[in-house]
C-alpha positions in Angstrom: 126.6 106.9 77.4 129.9 107.0 75.7 132.8 108.5 77.7 136.5 109.0 77.2 138.8 108.1 80.1 141.1 110.8 81.3 142.9 108.6 83.8 143.7 105.0 84.1 140.8 103.3 85.8 141.4 99.6 86.8 137.8 98.4 86.2 137.2 100.3 82.9 140.4 100.8 80.9 143.4 103.1 80.2 143.7 106.8 79.3 142.0 107.7 76.0 139.8 104.6 75.8 136.3 105.3 74.6 133.9 103.1 76.6 130.2 102.7 77.0 128.8 103.0 80.6 125.4 103.6 82.2 124.2 107.2 82.2 124.0 107.5 86.0 127.5 106.0 86.5 129.0 108.5 84.1 127.0 111.6 85.4 127.3 110.8 89.1 130.7 109.2 89.4 133.1 109.4 86.5 132.5 112.9 85.2 132.4 114.8 88.6 135.7 113.0 89.7 137.3 114.0 86.4 138.0 110.3 85.5 136.1 110.6 82.2 134.7 113.1 79.7 131.6 112.8 77.6 132.6 111.4 74.2 132.4 114.4 71.9 134.7 115.9 69.3 135.8 118.8 71.5 136.5 116.4 74.5 138.7 114.3 72.2 140.7 117.4 71.3 140.9 118.4 75.0 142.2 114.9 75.9 144.9 115.1 73.2 146.1 118.4 74.6 146.2 117.0 78.2 148.3 114.1 76.9 150.8 116.5 75.3 151.0 118.6 78.5 151.5 115.5 80.6 154.3 114.2 78.2 156.1 117.5 78.4 155.9 117.6 82.2 157.2 114.0 82.5 160.1 114.8 80.1 161.0 117.9 82.2 160.8 115.9 85.4 163.0 113.2 84.0 165.7 115.7 82.9 165.8 117.3 86.3 166.0 113.8 87.9 168.9 112.9 85.6 170.8 116.0 86.6 170.2 115.2 90.2 171.4 111.6 89.7 174.6 112.9 88.2 175.1 115.2 91.2 174.4 112.4 93.6 177.1 110.1 92.0 179.7 112.8 92.7 178.8 112.9 96.4 180.0 110.6 99.1 178.7 110.9 102.6 180.2 109.8 105.9 178.1 108.5 108.7 179.8 108.0 112.1 178.4 105.1 114.2 179.3 103.6 117.6 181.0 100.3 117.2 181.1 97.2 119.4 183.2 94.0 119.2 184.4 92.9 115.7 183.4 96.2 114.2 179.7 95.5 114.6 177.5 98.6 114.8 175.3 99.4 117.7 172.0 99.6 115.7 172.2 100.1 112.0 172.4 102.9 109.4 168.9 103.7 108.2 167.5 105.5 105.1 166.6 108.4 107.5 170.2 108.9 108.5 171.3 108.9 104.8 168.6 111.4 103.9 169.8 113.7 106.7 173.4 113.4 105.6 172.4 114.2 102.0 170.4 117.3 103.2 173.5 118.6 104.9 175.2 118.3 101.5 172.4 120.3 99.8 170.3 117.5 98.3 166.6 117.3 99.3 165.9 113.5 99.2 163.0 111.9 101.0 163.9 108.8 103.0 161.4 106.7 101.1 163.4 107.3 97.9 166.5 105.7 99.4 166.5 102.0 98.8 168.5 99.8 101.2 168.3 96.1 100.4 169.0 95.4 104.0 170.1 97.6 106.9 173.7 98.5 107.1 175.2 96.9 110.2 178.9 96.9 109.6 181.7 99.4 108.9 182.6 99.9 105.3 181.8 101.6 102.0 178.4 101.1 100.5 176.7 102.1 97.3 173.1 103.0 97.9 170.4 103.4 95.3 168.2 106.5 95.3 164.9 106.3 93.3 164.1 109.6 91.6 161.0 110.7 89.8 160.8 109.7 86.1 162.2 106.2 86.7 165.8 107.5 87.2 168.0 105.7 89.7 171.0 107.6 91.3 173.8 106.1 93.4 175.3 107.5 96.5 178.5 106.3 98.1 178.0 105.9 101.9 181.1 105.6 104.2 180.2 104.1 107.6 183.1 104.9 110.0 183.8 104.7 113.8 182.6 107.5 116.0 
């Protein structure tokens, strides 16, 4: 049976590929899980429409992420930490702490979106990357000061 892939499927191919699979595999696995369509003219048109809708949604998501990135670059957050000898922190500044400080400023950022190359363990000013949807990267200025 010939089917058209609706989603990228590692073993078979990419979106829009027309492939030949066994009838049972298509009927019992691919089609019920909406991984593939039967290869007909109407399903080709339906796939094209889905691609257009997905492209529009990705473009909209990217625009909102770019606006958020611009907003994040204007913001600087201050995190107060207890300090020991030689200005070494007790513990370290984590992505969770940065996410909480950003939420106080009105930004809803998940801690998994914040990329710290290594934990912050000293006082100072740091530029931290925030991965946003659509492949956009924003930067936040983080001030680590004494408590």
